[in-house]
C-alpha positions in Angstrom: 0.2 -0.2 -0.2 0.7 3.7 0.1 3.9 4.8 2.2 4.2 8.4 3.4 6.6 10.5 5.8 5.4 13.6 5.4 8.0 16.3 4.4 7.6 19.7 6.9 9.6 21.6 5.2 7.6 21.4 1.7 4.7 24.7 2.0 1.2 23.8 0.8 0.9 26.0 -1.8 -2.6 26.7 -3.3 -3.3 26.0 -6.7 -3.4 29.1 -8.9 -6.6 31.0 -9.6 -8.0 30.2 -13.1 -7.0 26.6 -13.4 -9.5 23.7 -14.0 -10.8 21.5 -11.6 -8.7 18.5 -12.8 -5.4 20.5 -12.4 -6.8 21.5 -8.5 -7.0 17.8 -7.9 -3.6 17.2 -9.6 -1.8 19.4 -7.0 -0.5 17.6 -4.2 -1.0 19.5 -0.9 1.1 16.9 1.1 4.4 15.6 0.1 6.2 12.8 1.4 9.9 13.2 2.4 12.4 12.2 -0.1 16.1 12.6 -1.1 15.5 12.4 -4.9 12.0 12.4 -5.7 12.1 8.8 -6.4 13.0 7.1 -3.1 11.2 7.6 0.3 13.1 8.8 3.0 12.7 6.8 6.1 14.1 8.6 9.2 15.7 6.1 11.9 14.2 8.6 14.7 10.7 7.8 13.5 11.5 4.1 13.7 12.9 4.3 17.1 9.7 6.1 18.2 7.4 2.9 16.7 9.4 0.9 18.4 9.4 2.4 21.5 6.0 2.4 21.7 5.6 -0.9 20.6 8.2 -2.1 23.7 6.4 0.1 26.2 3.0 -1.8 25.2 4.5 -5.1 25.5 6.3 -4.2 28.8 2.5 -3.2 30.1 1.2 -6.6 29.0 4.2 -8.7 31.0 3.5 -6.5 33.9 -0.5 -7.2 33.7 0.3 -10.9 33.3 2.2 -10.8 36.3 -0.3 -9.5 38.2 1.4 -5.5 38.8 0.2 -2.2 37.6 1.6 -1.3 34.3 4.0 1.5 34.5 3.9 4.9 31.9 7.0 5.2 29.9 8.4 8.3 30.9 11.1 9.5 28.5 11.2 12.8 30.1 13.2 12.1 33.3 16.9 12.9 33.4 19.5 10.1 34.0 20.9 10.1 37.5 23.5 7.4 39.2 20.1 6.4 41.5 17.7 6.4 39.1 16.3 3.1 38.6 15.5 2.9 34.8 12.7 0.5 33.6 13.8 -2.2 30.6 12.3 0.2 28.0 14.0 3.4 29.4 17.2 1.6 29.1 16.5 0.1 25.4 16.0 3.7 24.1 17.1 5.9 26.7 16.3 8.9 28.6 17.7 12.3 29.0 21.6 11.7 29.3 21.6 8.1 29.2 22.1 6.9 25.7 19.9 4.2 24.7 21.3 0.0 24.5 19.4 -0.6 21.1 21.2 0.3 18.3 19.4 0.6 14.7 20.0 1.1 11.3 17.8 1.8 8.5 19.1 0.9 4.8 18.5 -0.1 1.5 15.1 2.1 1.1 13.1 1.7 -2.5 10.0 2.1 -3.9 8.0 0.7 -7.1 6.8 4.2 -7.6 5.4 7.6 -6.7 1.7 7.6 -6.6 -0.4 10.6 -6.0 -3.4 10.0 -3.8 -6.6 11.7 -4.3 -8.6 11.8 -1.3 -12.0 13.8 -0.1 -11.9 16.2 2.5 -14.2 15.0 5.3 -16.2 17.7 7.9 -14.6 17.6 11.2 -18.0 17.9 13.0 -20.2 15.8 10.9 -18.0 13.0 9.3 -19.4 13.6 6.2 -17.7 14.7 2.7 -17.0 18.1 2.0 -18.8 18.7 -2.0 -15.8 19.8 -4.1 -13.3 19.2 -1.1 -11.0 17.0 -3.0 -7.0 17.2 -2.3 -3.9 15.1 -3.5 -1.1 13.4 -1.2 2.2 12.6 -2.9 2.5 9.1 -1.3 5.0 5.9 -2.6 3.8 2.7 -3.2 5.9 -0.9 -3.1 8.3 0.6 -0.2 10.9 -1.7 1.2 13.8 -1.2 3.8 16.1 -3.2 5.5 15.7 -2.8 9.4 18.8 -3.8 11.4 18.2 -4.3 15.6 21.3 -4.8 17.7 21.5 -5.0 21.5 24.6 -3.6 22.6 27.1 -4.6 25.2 28.6 -1.4 27.5 30.6 -2.2 30.7 29.3 -0.4 33.7 26.0 0.8 33.9 25.2 0.4 30.3 25.5 -3.2 30.3 22.3 -5.2 29.0 20.7 -7.2 32.1 18.6 -10.4 31.5 15.7 -8.1 31.9 16.8 -5.7 28.7 17.5 -8.8 26.5 14.2 -10.6 27.4 12.2 -7.1 26.3 14.3 -7.0 23.1 13.9 -10.7 22.2 10.2 -9.7 22.8 10.4 -6.6 20.3 12.2 -8.6 17.6 9.5 -11.3 17.8 6.4 -9.0 17.8 8.3 -7.1 14.8 8.2 -10.6 13.0 5.2 -11.3 13.5 2.9 -8.3 13.3 5.5 -6.0 11.0 5.2 -2.4 11.8 2.8 0.6 11.2 5.1 3.6 10.3 4.2 7.1 8.6 1.5 9.4 8.1 -2.1 8.0 7.9 -1.6 4.8 9.3 -5.0 4.9 10.3 -5.9 5.1 6.2 -3.8 2.1 5.5 -0.6 4.1 4.8 2.3 2.6 5.9 1.5 -1.1 6.8 5.0 -3.0 6.7 5.1 -6.7 7.0 8.4 -8.4 8.1 10.6 -10.8 6.7 13.1 -11.6 9.1 16.9 -13.3 8.9 19.0 -13.6 12.0 22.3 -12.2 12.3 25.6 -12.8 14.3 25.2 -10.1 17.6 21.9 -8.9 15.9 18.6 -9.2 14.3 17.9 -8.1 11.1 14.8 -7.8 9.2 12.7 -6.2 5.9 
């Protein structure tokens, strides 16, 4: 399906006055991030954010199954020597502490660019607005290689058994359920299924 990670630097230009309706519909108002106009840009930070939310959800489920109250993922705390971090915080980090999870997004490709025409909906009634069409510049057939590695550092940064258990659950979840990335995932934009391959010291997937 179509994938879009919005290019926030592109201004939404209104179509010129006097052009026909068909031309207005073809004028893309939302543009996908791209380095060359042919290949979508998938920032590692965007993938990390999705993975962190998935890890926090997995951790909450595990705590519920163990009879404990789920803890919220507080990423706004500042690291201190006496701070007791959760496995999610240790994997993805907090202010002053770099997380143990390393990820790499490579080999991004797409079959083609595609301008999707949609209709505007009234925010109160949910009904379509007459003549309210707009175009979104997306990519179809998007693929990328995601490599996940659990770092091992001496001292405070060394991964614990609990950290490794959450990492394994996260990788298994991505393999089974894939990832939802990009703008408009609720409309089906950016649903990625995963095919995986194990590597020495790391887990990789497409």
